[in-house]
C-alpha positions in Angstrom: 88.8 183.3 -88.4 87.3 180.0 -87.3 87.4 178.5 -83.8 90.5 176.3 -84.4 92.5 179.2 -85.7 91.5 181.4 -82.8 92.5 178.7 -80.3 95.9 178.2 -81.9 96.5 182.0 -82.0 95.6 182.3 -78.3 97.8 179.3 -77.4 100.8 181.0 -79.1 100.1 184.2 -77.1 100.1 182.1 -73.9 103.5 180.6 -74.9 105.0 184.1 -74.9 103.8 184.6 -71.4 105.1 181.4 -70.0 105.0 177.6 -70.3 102.7 177.4 -67.3 100.0 179.5 -68.9 100.2 177.6 -72.2 99.9 174.2 -70.5 96.9 175.4 -68.5 95.2 176.7 -71.6 95.8 173.4 -73.5 94.2 171.5 -70.6 91.0 173.6 -71.0 90.6 173.3 -74.8 91.8 169.8 -75.6 89.5 166.8 -75.5 90.9 164.2 -72.9 90.0 161.4 -75.4 92.0 162.9 -78.3 95.5 161.9 -79.5 96.9 165.4 -79.0 95.9 165.3 -75.4 98.3 162.4 -74.8 101.1 164.6 -76.3 100.1 167.4 -73.9 100.4 165.0 -71.0 104.0 164.1 -72.0 105.0 167.7 -72.3 103.5 168.5 -68.9 105.4 165.6 -67.4 108.6 166.9 -68.8 107.9 170.3 -67.3 107.1 168.9 -63.9 110.3 166.9 -63.9 112.3 170.0 -64.8 110.8 172.0 -62.0 111.5 169.2 -59.5 115.2 169.1 -60.6 115.5 172.9 -60.2 114.0 172.8 -56.7 116.3 169.9 -55.7 119.3 171.8 -57.0 120.4 169.0 -59.4 120.3 171.3 -62.5 121.9 174.8 -62.9 119.9 177.8 -64.2 121.6 177.7 -67.6 120.6 174.1 -68.3 117.1 174.9 -66.9 116.6 177.7 -69.4 117.6 175.5 -72.3 115.3 172.7 -71.2 112.4 175.3 -70.7 112.9 176.6 -74.2 112.7 173.1 -75.6 109.4 172.6 -73.9 108.1 175.8 -75.4 109.1 174.5 -78.9 107.3 171.3 -78.2 104.1 173.2 -77.4 104.5 175.2 -80.6 104.7 172.0 -82.6 101.7 170.7 -80.8 99.8 173.8 -81.7 100.4 173.3 -85.4 99.1 169.7 -85.2 95.9 170.4 -83.4 92.7 169.7 -85.4 89.1 170.4 -84.8 88.4 166.9 -83.6 91.1 167.3 -80.9 89.1 170.2 -79.2 86.3 170.1 -76.7 83.0 170.6 -78.4 82.0 174.3 -78.5 79.5 175.1 -75.8 80.4 172.0 -73.9 79.9 172.0 -70.2 83.1 173.0 -68.4 84.2 170.5 -65.9 83.9 171.7 -62.3 87.2 171.7 -60.6 87.1 170.0 -57.2 89.5 170.6 -54.5 92.1 167.8 -54.1 92.6 166.2 -50.8 95.5 164.1 -49.5 97.1 163.0 -46.3 99.9 164.5 -44.2 101.9 162.4 -41.8 104.3 163.9 -39.3 106.5 162.7 -36.4 107.3 165.4 -33.8 108.1 163.8 -30.4 106.1 165.5 -27.6 108.9 164.6 -25.1 112.5 165.7 -25.8 115.8 165.8 -23.9 117.6 169.0 -23.3 120.4 169.6 -25.9 119.6 166.3 -27.6 118.8 166.7 -31.3 115.6 164.9 -32.5 114.7 164.0 -36.1 111.2 165.3 -37.1 109.7 164.1 -40.4 106.8 165.3 -42.5 105.3 163.4 -45.4 102.5 164.3 -47.8 100.8 162.0 -50.3 97.5 161.6 -52.0 96.6 158.3 -50.4 97.6 156.6 -47.1 99.2 153.7 -48.8 101.8 156.0 -50.5 102.3 157.8 -47.2 103.2 154.6 -45.2 105.7 153.3 -47.8 108.9 152.3 -46.0 107.7 153.8 -42.7 108.0 152.3 -39.2 105.0 153.4 -37.2 105.4 154.9 -33.7 103.1 156.2 -31.1 104.0 159.9 -31.7 103.0 159.7 -35.4 100.1 161.9 -36.5 98.0 161.4 -39.7 95.6 164.1 -40.9 93.6 164.7 -44.1 94.3 168.1 -45.7 93.8 169.9 -49.0 96.8 169.4 -51.3 98.0 170.7 -54.7 100.8 169.8 -57.1 103.1 172.3 -55.2 103.4 172.1 -51.4 105.5 173.9 -48.8 106.3 172.7 -45.3 108.1 174.6 -42.5 108.8 174.1 -38.8 109.5 177.0 -36.5 109.2 178.5 -33.0 106.4 180.7 -31.8 108.8 183.1 -30.1 111.7 183.6 -32.5 113.2 186.3 -30.2 114.0 183.8 -27.5 113.5 180.4 -29.2 113.4 177.3 -27.1 114.3 175.1 -30.0 117.2 175.1 -32.5 115.9 173.9 -35.9 117.8 173.0 -39.0 116.9 171.2 -42.2 118.4 170.1 -45.5 115.0 169.8 -47.3 113.7 172.3 -49.7 110.7 174.2 -48.3 108.8 174.1 -51.6 108.5 170.8 -53.3 106.3 169.1 -56.0 103.8 166.5 -54.9 104.2 163.3 -56.7 101.0 161.5 -57.6 102.6 158.1 -57.4 104.8 158.5 -54.3 105.2 160.5 -51.1 107.0 163.8 -50.7 109.1 164.2 -47.5 110.6 167.0 -45.4 113.1 166.3 -42.6 113.9 168.7 -39.7 116.4 168.4 -36.8 115.2 169.9 -33.6 117.4 170.5 -30.5 115.8 171.9 -27.3 117.8 174.5 -25.5 115.5 175.1 -22.6 113.6 172.9 -20.1 109.9 173.2 -19.8 106.9 173.0 -22.1 106.9 175.0 -25.3 104.8 175.1 -28.6 106.3 174.1 -31.9 104.5 175.2 -35.1 104.2 173.1 -38.2 103.0 175.0 -41.3 101.8 173.2 -44.4 101.2 175.5 -47.4 99.1 174.7 -50.5 100.5 176.6 -53.5 98.5 177.1 -56.7 98.9 179.1 -59.8 95.8 181.0 -60.8 96.0 183.3 -63.9 99.8 183.1 -63.7 99.8 184.3 -60.1 100.9 182.3 -57.1 98.4 181.8 -54.3 99.1 180.1 -51.1 96.9 178.6 -48.4 98.4 177.8 -45.0 97.4 174.9 -42.7 98.9 175.5 -39.3 99.4 172.7 -36.8 100.8 173.1 -33.3 102.5 170.6 -31.0 103.2 171.1 -27.3 106.7 169.8 -26.5 107.9 168.9 -23.1 111.7 169.3 -22.6 113.4 167.6 -19.7 117.0 167.1 -18.7 116.7 163.4 -18.2 117.0 160.8 -21.0 113.8 160.2 -22.8 112.6 156.5 -22.9 111.8 154.8 -26.1 108.2 155.2 -27.3 105.9 152.4 -28.4 105.1 151.3 -31.9 102.1 150.5 -34.2 99.8 153.2 -32.8 98.9 156.8 -33.8 97.9 159.8 -31.7 95.3 162.4 -32.5 96.4 165.4 -34.5 96.5 168.8 -32.7 93.7 171.1 -33.6 94.1 174.3 -31.6 96.8 176.9 -31.7 98.1 178.2 -28.4 100.4 181.2 -28.6 102.0 180.7 -25.2 105.6 179.8 -24.6 105.8 179.9 -20.8 107.8 177.1 -19.3 106.0 174.4 -17.5 107.7 172.1 -14.9 108.5 168.7 -16.4 106.4 165.7 -15.4 107.7 163.9 -12.3 109.6 160.6 -12.9 108.2 157.4 -11.6 109.5 156.2 -8.2 112.1 153.4 -8.3 109.8 151.1 -6.3 107.0 151.6 -8.8 109.4 150.8 -11.6 110.5 147.6 -9.9 106.8 146.6 -9.3 106.0 147.3 -13.0 109.0 145.2 -14.1 107.8 142.3 -11.9 104.5 142.2 -13.7 106.2 141.0 -16.8 106.7 137.7 -15.1 109.7 135.7 -14.0 109.4 133.0 -16.6 110.0 135.5 -19.4 113.1 136.7 -17.7 114.4 133.2 -17.1 113.7 132.2 -20.8 115.6 135.3 -22.0 118.6 134.5 -19.8 118.7 130.9 -21.0 118.5 132.0 -24.6 121.3 134.4 -24.1 123.5 131.8 -22.4 122.9 129.3 -25.2 123.9 131.8 -27.8 127.0 132.7 -25.9 128.0 129.1 -25.4 127.5 128.3 -29.1 129.7 131.3 -30.0 132.4 130.2 -27.5 132.7 126.6 -28.7 132.5 127.7 -32.3 135.6 130.0 -31.7 137.4 127.1 -29.9 136.8 124.7 -32.8 138.0 127.3 -35.3 141.2 128.0 -33.4 142.0 124.3 -33.0 141.5 123.6 -36.7 143.6 126.6 -37.6 146.4 125.3 -35.4 146.2 121.9 -37.0 146.4 123.4 -40.5 149.4 125.5 -39.5 151.2 122.4 -38.2 150.5 120.5 -41.4 151.7 123.4 -43.5 155.0 123.5 -41.6 155.6 119.8 -42.2 158.1 119.4 -39.3 157.8 117.7 -35.8 157.9 121.1 -34.0 154.6 122.2 -35.6 152.8 119.0 -34.5 154.4 119.2 -31.0 153.1 122.8 -30.7 149.6 121.5 -31.6 149.8 118.8 -28.9 150.9 121.3 -26.3 148.0 123.6 -27.1 145.4 120.8 -27.5 146.6 117.7 -25.7 143.1 116.2 -26.1 142.4 117.7 -29.5 140.6 116.1 -32.4 143.9 115.4 -34.2 146.1 114.2 -31.3 146.6 110.7 -32.7 147.3 112.0 -36.1 149.8 114.5 -34.7 151.6 111.8 -32.7 151.8 109.5 -35.8 153.3 112.4 -37.9 155.9 113.2 -35.1 157.0 109.5 -35.0 157.2 109.4 -38.8 159.1 112.6 -39.1 161.6 111.6 -36.3 162.7 108.5 -38.1 166.3 108.9 -39.4 165.4 108.1 -43.0 162.7 110.8 -43.0 164.8 113.6 -41.4 166.4 115.8 -44.1 170.2 115.8 -44.0 170.7 112.4 -42.2 173.5 110.3 -43.7 172.9 106.6 -43.6 175.8 104.1 -43.3 176.6 102.3 -46.6 175.0 98.9 -47.1 177.2 95.8 -46.6 177.4 93.7 -49.7 177.5 89.9 -49.3 180.9 88.2 -49.7 181.4 86.8 -53.2 182.2 83.1 -53.5 184.9 81.8 -55.9 182.9 79.5 -58.1 186.1 78.0 -59.6 187.2 76.5 -56.3 183.8 75.0 -55.7 183.8 73.3 -59.1 187.1 71.5 -58.4 185.8 69.8 -55.3 184.4 66.3 -55.8 180.7 65.8 -55.6 179.6 62.8 -53.5 177.7 60.1 -55.3 173.9 60.3 -55.0 173.7 57.0 -53.3 176.1 58.0 -50.5 174.4 59.4 -47.4 175.7 62.5 -45.8 175.3 60.7 -42.5 177.7 58.0 -43.5 180.4 60.4 -44.6 180.4 62.1 -41.1 182.6 60.6 -38.4 180.7 58.4 -36.1 180.9 60.5 -33.0 178.6 60.3 -30.1 177.1 63.5 -31.2 176.2 62.1 -34.6 175.1 58.6 -33.6 171.4 58.1 -33.7 169.7 58.0 -30.3 168.3 54.7 -29.1 164.7 54.4 -29.9 162.5 54.7 -26.8 159.2 53.4 -28.2 158.2 50.7 -30.7 157.0 53.4 -33.1 160.3 55.2 -33.0 162.1 51.8 -33.5 160.0 51.1 -36.6 160.9 54.6 -38.0 164.6 54.0 -37.7 164.6 50.6 -39.4 
């Protein structure tokens, strides 16, 4: 049996033990520069996606078993296609496996309000750029370099579970796959039930499969939380604090820090400067005025549109009553006058037009027509009223001659 046949036989034995063992063996014997190694990468990607769907609960166990069997068949087909050129040269130096390191980012507020639930978030990624994707930085954020693996687990719990000072709930799966191209996130909701100062434990676990057995390495981080009955002020942004390094297994209550005196608060507010306060008030007033006049303009235009839609004098009268000095007051008055005319009011009966009296043309034709040379003045009786007036000036006398 040559080396290729022995490797194929061993690979088939690993398939019977499990997909994980077969994939791990393929990674050891295949040359990264070979074509079959690319097929191995695709099969492993399918397997990782399947495991992630199972952890997230988006696939049932029956579908999971079917998909897992299909991956086993794909590995068998790959085993039949492996050639001598696809294998690492015999006696070649085995690549040293180095530990993988990544970054963990967590936000656990160190000051909480009694019976007020706080959101605590944990992210893990291989690089900081992935870690900070879609993240708004705050002062309470902590970033720390840790060892990571493809499978990670994160949990948040009390030191004293017999009398816990915090109520903790989560919707995140404890064990999750670490994506090489993105961050992996866990979210916890913490509600303090006691006042004082108490420790809160964050445990990050690195999970690895060695010889088909699961091995876990824990990284434990502790945060001291102060719980007070008063409302917690907002924290600042764009800064980070140093990660906690020690573990203190004490849960005795510590009195909360004293609040600043009112006079000190007034003095601190005065340091911000009067000009900034005045500028803020003027800006607020300008925005309010713009909104008020905008609403007034909209209401007036809407009233004018309603009046025009009604098409009767009452609608325009209502507009003038609401806005006597409105933008459309002259148009409204013109429309009222036009609509109040009798011929424009629907239902108004106008009197019939009087036709001119007809003249009997036959009678007129029988009357004699005076000769053209006869003057109308000569036919009229010479009455004092028709006699020409005596000329008063030489010019008038010349006219009458």
